[in-house]
C-alpha positions as CSV (number, residue, x, y, z in Angstrom):
1,M,0.0,0.0,0.2
2,R,2.8,2.4,0.8
3,R,4.5,1.7,-2.5
4,R,1.2,2.3,-4.6
5,F,0.7,5.6,-2.5
6,V,4.1,7.2,-3.4
7,L,3.8,6.2,-7.0
8,G,0.5,7.7,-7.1
9,S,1.6,10.8,-5.5
10,V,4.3,11.1,-8.2
11,A,2.3,10.2,-10.9
12,M,-0.4,12.9,-9.9
13,G,2.3,15.8,-9.7
14,A,3.6,14.9,-13.1
15,L,-0.1,15.3,-14.4
16,A,-0.5,18.7,-12.5
17,A,2.7,19.9,-14.0
18,L,1.6,19.0,-17.4
19,G,-1.8,20.8,-16.8
20,A,-3.8,17.7,-16.9
21,I,-5.4,18.1,-13.5
22,P,-4.8,21.7,-12.4
23,A,-8.1,22.5,-10.6
24,A,-8.2,19.4,-8.3
25,F,-4.4,19.4,-7.6
26,A,-4.2,23.2,-7.0
27,A,-7.2,23.1,-4.6
28,D,-5.1,20.9,-2.0
29,K,-2.6,23.9,-1.7
30,K,-3.5,26.9,0.3
31,I,-1.9,30.2,-0.7
32,V,0.6,31.2,2.2
33,L,0.7,34.8,3.2
34,G,3.5,36.0,5.5
35,F,2.5,39.1,7.3
36,S,4.6,41.5,9.4
37,Q,2.9,43.5,11.8
38,I,4.3,46.6,13.7
39,G,2.9,45.5,17.3
40,A,-0.1,46.1,19.5
41,E,0.5,49.6,20.4
42,S,-3.1,50.7,20.0
43,E,-6.8,49.7,19.8
44,W,-6.4,50.7,15.9
45,R,-3.4,48.1,15.6
46,T,-5.2,45.5,17.5
47,A,-8.2,45.9,15.4
48,N,-6.1,45.7,12.3
49,S,-4.5,42.4,13.5
50,A,-7.8,41.0,14.3
51,S,-9.3,41.7,10.6
52,I,-6.2,40.3,9.0
53,K,-6.4,37.0,10.7
54,S,-10.1,36.6,10.6
55,A,-10.1,37.5,6.9
56,A,-7.2,35.0,6.1
57,K,-9.3,32.4,7.9
58,D,-12.3,32.9,6.0
59,A,-10.4,33.3,2.7
60,G,-8.7,29.8,3.3
61,I,-5.2,31.4,3.2
62,D,-2.5,30.1,5.4
63,L,-1.2,33.1,7.4
64,K,2.1,33.4,9.1
65,F,1.6,36.3,11.4
66,A,4.7,38.0,13.3
67,D,4.3,40.7,15.7
68,A,7.6,42.9,15.6
69,Q,6.9,44.8,18.8
70,Q,7.3,47.9,17.0
71,K,11.2,47.3,16.4
72,Q,12.3,47.5,12.7
73,E,14.9,44.8,13.3
74,N,12.0,42.2,14.2
75,Q,10.5,43.1,10.9
76,I,13.5,42.5,8.9
77,K,14.1,38.9,10.6
78,A,10.5,38.1,10.0
79,L,10.7,39.1,6.4
80,R,14.0,37.1,6.0
81,A,12.2,34.1,7.4
82,F,9.1,34.5,5.2
83,I,11.4,34.4,2.4
84,A,13.4,31.4,3.5
85,Q,10.1,29.8,4.1
86,K,9.1,30.5,0.5
87,V,5.7,32.0,1.2
88,D,3.8,33.0,-1.8
89,V,3.1,36.6,-0.9
90,I,4.6,39.0,1.8
91,A,2.5,41.8,3.4
92,L,4.3,44.5,5.5
93,S,3.1,47.3,7.8
94,P,6.5,49.1,8.1
95,V,7.2,50.6,11.4
96,V,9.1,53.3,9.9
97,E,9.6,54.5,6.3
98,T,13.4,53.9,5.8
99,G,15.9,51.0,5.8
100,W,13.9,48.5,3.8
101,G,15.7,48.4,0.4
102,T,18.1,45.4,1.2
103,V,15.4,43.2,2.5
104,L,12.7,44.0,-0.2
105,R,15.3,43.3,-2.9
106,E,15.6,39.8,-1.3
107,A,12.1,39.4,-1.7
108,K,12.1,40.3,-5.5
109,A,15.0,38.3,-6.1
110,A,13.1,35.2,-4.4
111,G,10.0,36.1,-6.8
112,I,8.0,36.9,-3.8
113,P,5.4,39.7,-4.3
114,V,5.3,42.4,-1.2
115,I,2.1,44.4,-0.4
116,L,2.8,47.5,1.7
117,T,-0.3,47.9,4.3
118,D,-1.6,50.8,6.3
119,R,2.1,52.6,5.9
120,T,4.6,53.0,3.0
121,V,8.0,53.2,2.5
122,Q,10.8,55.5,1.2
123,E,12.8,53.8,-1.6
124,T,13.8,55.0,-5.1
125,D,13.0,51.6,-6.5
126,T,9.3,51.4,-6.5
127,T,9.1,48.0,-8.2
128,L,10.0,46.5,-4.9
129,W,6.4,46.1,-3.9
130,A,3.4,45.2,-5.8
131,T,0.9,47.8,-4.0
132,F,0.3,49.9,-1.1
133,M,-3.1,49.3,0.5
134,G,-4.2,52.0,3.2
135,S,-5.4,55.3,4.2
136,D,-4.2,59.0,2.8
137,F,-2.4,60.0,6.0
138,V,-1.8,63.7,4.5
139,E,-5.3,64.0,3.8
140,E,-6.2,62.9,7.3
141,G,-4.2,65.7,8.6
142,R,-5.6,68.1,6.3
143,R,-9.3,67.1,7.6
144,A,-8.2,67.5,11.1
145,A,-7.1,70.9,10.2
146,K,-10.4,71.8,8.3
147,W,-12.5,71.1,11.3
148,L,-10.1,73.2,13.5
149,T,-10.2,76.1,11.1
150,D,-14.1,76.0,11.1
151,K,-14.3,75.8,14.5
152,V,-12.4,78.7,15.3
153,K,-13.8,81.1,12.6
154,S,-15.8,83.2,15.0
155,R,-13.0,83.8,17.5
156,P,-11.4,87.4,17.4
157,A,-9.0,88.2,14.6
158,G,-5.2,88.7,15.8
159,K,-5.6,86.4,19.0
160,E,-3.3,83.7,18.9
161,I,-4.4,80.0,19.3
162,R,-1.7,77.9,20.7
163,I,-1.8,74.1,19.4
164,V,0.4,71.4,20.9
165,E,1.1,68.3,18.9
166,L,1.3,64.7,19.7
167,Q,3.1,63.0,17.2
168,G,3.1,59.5,16.2
169,T,6.3,57.4,16.1
170,V,9.4,59.0,14.7
171,G,10.0,58.4,11.1
172,A,6.6,56.4,10.7
173,A,4.6,57.6,7.6
174,P,1.2,58.6,9.6
175,A,3.3,60.7,11.8
176,L,5.2,62.5,8.9
177,D,2.2,62.8,6.9
178,R,-0.5,63.7,9.3
179,K,1.9,66.3,10.5
180,K,2.3,67.5,6.9
181,G,-1.2,67.6,6.1
182,F,-2.2,69.4,9.2
183,E,0.4,72.2,8.7
184,E,-0.9,72.7,5.0
185,G,-4.4,73.0,6.4
186,I,-3.8,75.7,9.2
187,K,-1.2,77.7,7.2
188,A,-4.1,80.1,5.9
189,D,-5.1,81.0,9.4
190,P,-2.1,83.2,10.8
191,R,-3.6,82.8,14.6
192,L,-3.0,79.1,14.6
193,K,0.5,78.1,16.0
194,I,1.9,74.9,16.8
195,V,3.8,75.9,20.0
196,R,4.9,72.4,21.0
197,S,5.3,69.2,19.2
198,Q,6.7,65.9,20.5
199,T,6.3,62.0,19.8
200,G,4.0,60.2,21.7
201,D,4.8,56.8,19.6
202,F,1.3,56.4,19.2
203,S,0.6,54.9,22.7
204,R,-1.8,56.0,25.6
205,A,0.9,55.9,28.2
206,K,3.6,58.0,26.4
207,G,0.6,60.4,25.3
208,K,-0.2,61.1,28.8
209,E,3.3,61.4,29.8
210,V,4.1,64.3,26.9
211,M,0.8,66.1,27.6
212,E,1.9,66.3,31.3
213,A,5.3,67.8,30.0
214,F,3.4,70.3,27.5
215,L,1.1,71.4,30.5
216,K,3.9,72.1,33.0
217,A,5.7,74.1,30.4
218,E,2.6,75.9,28.9
219,G,0.5,76.1,31.9
220,R,-3.1,76.9,31.0
221,H,-2.0,78.7,27.7
222,I,-2.9,75.6,25.5
223,D,-5.9,76.2,23.4
224,V,-5.8,73.0,21.1
225,L,-4.5,69.5,21.4
226,Y,-3.7,67.8,18.0
227,A,-2.8,64.2,18.3
228,H,-1.8,61.7,15.6
229,N,-3.9,58.9,17.0
230,D,-6.8,58.4,19.4
231,D,-4.8,56.4,22.1
232,M,-2.4,59.2,22.6
233,A,-5.6,61.8,22.8
234,I,-7.1,59.4,25.6
235,G,-3.9,59.5,27.5
236,A,-3.7,63.2,27.3
237,I,-7.2,63.6,28.4
238,Q,-6.2,61.9,31.7
239,A,-3.3,64.5,32.1
240,I,-5.6,67.4,31.1
241,E,-8.4,66.2,33.8
242,E,-5.3,65.7,36.4
243,A,-4.3,69.4,35.8
244,G,-7.7,70.6,36.8
245,L,-8.7,71.3,33.4
246,K,-11.7,70.3,31.3
247,P,-10.9,68.4,27.9
248,A,-12.8,69.3,24.8
249,K,-13.7,72.7,26.7
250,D,-10.7,74.4,28.1
251,I,-8.7,72.7,25.4
252,L,-10.2,71.6,22.1
253,I,-8.8,67.9,21.2
254,I,-8.7,66.7,17.8
255,S,-7.4,63.1,16.9
256,I,-7.2,60.3,14.0
257,D,-8.3,56.8,13.9
258,G,-11.8,56.5,15.2
259,V,-11.8,53.7,17.5
260,K,-14.4,52.9,20.0
261,G,-12.5,54.6,22.8
262,A,-12.6,58.0,20.8
263,F,-16.3,57.8,20.4
264,Q,-16.6,57.1,24.1
265,A,-14.7,60.0,24.9
266,M,-16.7,62.1,22.5
267,V,-20.0,60.9,24.1
268,A,-18.6,61.7,27.6
269,G,-17.8,65.1,26.4
270,K,-14.1,64.8,26.4
271,L,-13.1,64.9,23.0
272,N,-14.2,67.1,20.1
273,V,-13.5,65.1,16.8
274,T,-11.9,62.2,15.5
275,V,-10.6,61.7,11.8
276,E,-11.3,58.0,10.6
277,C,-8.5,55.8,9.6
278,S,-10.0,52.2,9.0
279,P,-8.0,49.4,10.3
280,L,-10.5,46.8,8.8
281,L,-7.9,46.1,5.7
282,G,-8.1,42.3,6.0
283,P,-10.8,41.5,3.3
284,Q,-9.1,43.9,0.8
285,L,-5.7,42.3,1.7
286,M,-6.7,38.7,1.2
287,Q,-8.4,39.5,-2.2
288,T,-5.3,41.3,-3.4
289,V,-3.1,38.2,-2.1
290,K,-5.3,36.0,-4.4
291,D,-5.2,38.5,-7.3
292,L,-1.2,38.5,-7.3
293,K,-1.0,34.5,-6.8
294,A,-3.4,34.4,-9.8
295,G,-1.0,36.6,-12.0
296,K,-3.4,39.3,-12.1
297,T,-2.3,43.1,-12.1
298,V,-3.3,44.8,-9.1
299,P,-3.6,48.7,-8.5
300,R,-0.3,50.5,-7.3
301,R,-2.4,52.3,-4.7
302,I,-5.6,51.0,-2.9
303,V,-7.1,54.0,-0.7
304,T,-9.6,53.1,2.0
305,E,-12.8,55.3,2.1
306,E,-13.0,57.3,5.5
307,G,-14.9,59.9,7.4
308,V,-14.9,62.7,10.1
309,F,-16.7,62.3,13.1
310,P,-17.4,65.2,15.4
311,A,-18.7,64.8,19.0
312,E,-22.1,65.9,17.8
313,V,-22.6,62.5,15.8
314,A,-20.6,60.3,18.5
315,A,-23.7,58.8,20.3
316,Q,-25.6,57.9,17.2
317,E,-22.3,56.5,15.6
318,L,-21.0,54.6,18.5
319,P,-23.4,51.6,18.1
320,K,-22.1,51.3,14.5
321,R,-18.5,51.1,15.1
322,K,-16.5,47.7,14.6
323,Y,-13.4,48.6,16.1
């Protein structure tokens, strides 16, 4: 029996190679996706990981998931492990924009297509990845600025409006782009001044710590907080309350992501607005993986559709939030 089984398998393999039984034979082999995730630094990232894992299971894709704990060196090791394992496709959410050229060239040499998700990279050779899937971070910054400029229109001309900024991880695409978009958006109103800007590393604890430092340095002379994500904003809210001030009243608070925690903060009257950045990329990612494996051409840029949610609509929208 053992001998007949081996001979039968070899024969089937030969027939599959000749195209005689492509569908039946291929059906037995799952697509293997290697995914390098940044970490679990925020509610957004947790929801993003859950979406990817769930969508892979639903799509019948064998997912090899690596959590880098916010360290680029861990991501590079994971990518090299995926290359050694000869996965079909690699997906990467890069912790920072630079320093990826060598490992991406290794993936290209191995014939493994790479999908960038959520964040992009800075490399002159754009053939090193098949597509970038995610949000327009510059536009998110502009949307945050638009809400603010509309909000302060009625304030007296000539009176400075002092803004403190909680930036994301140094060198990360969303931090760079959300800063750029916001600065572009407030440029037209000379009253709007960013007086302090520092990284909160996209985390709640760091957001609280940096906001405490801002309050210590500026006292009560802060009019607006612009946070590059909701988790930092929520941490900052704690610091504002501990300083005896009322968040969303004494200090206007603008943040980005649109996680449930932000909607809860708005319902509680502690956050003014959140600009959406959807983490639910799993289904889109799995479809793109299948398309690449099938030899189809995919768009170079896949943008997710998102909105802006001020506090006035938070109670109505909260029950609809999936993350």
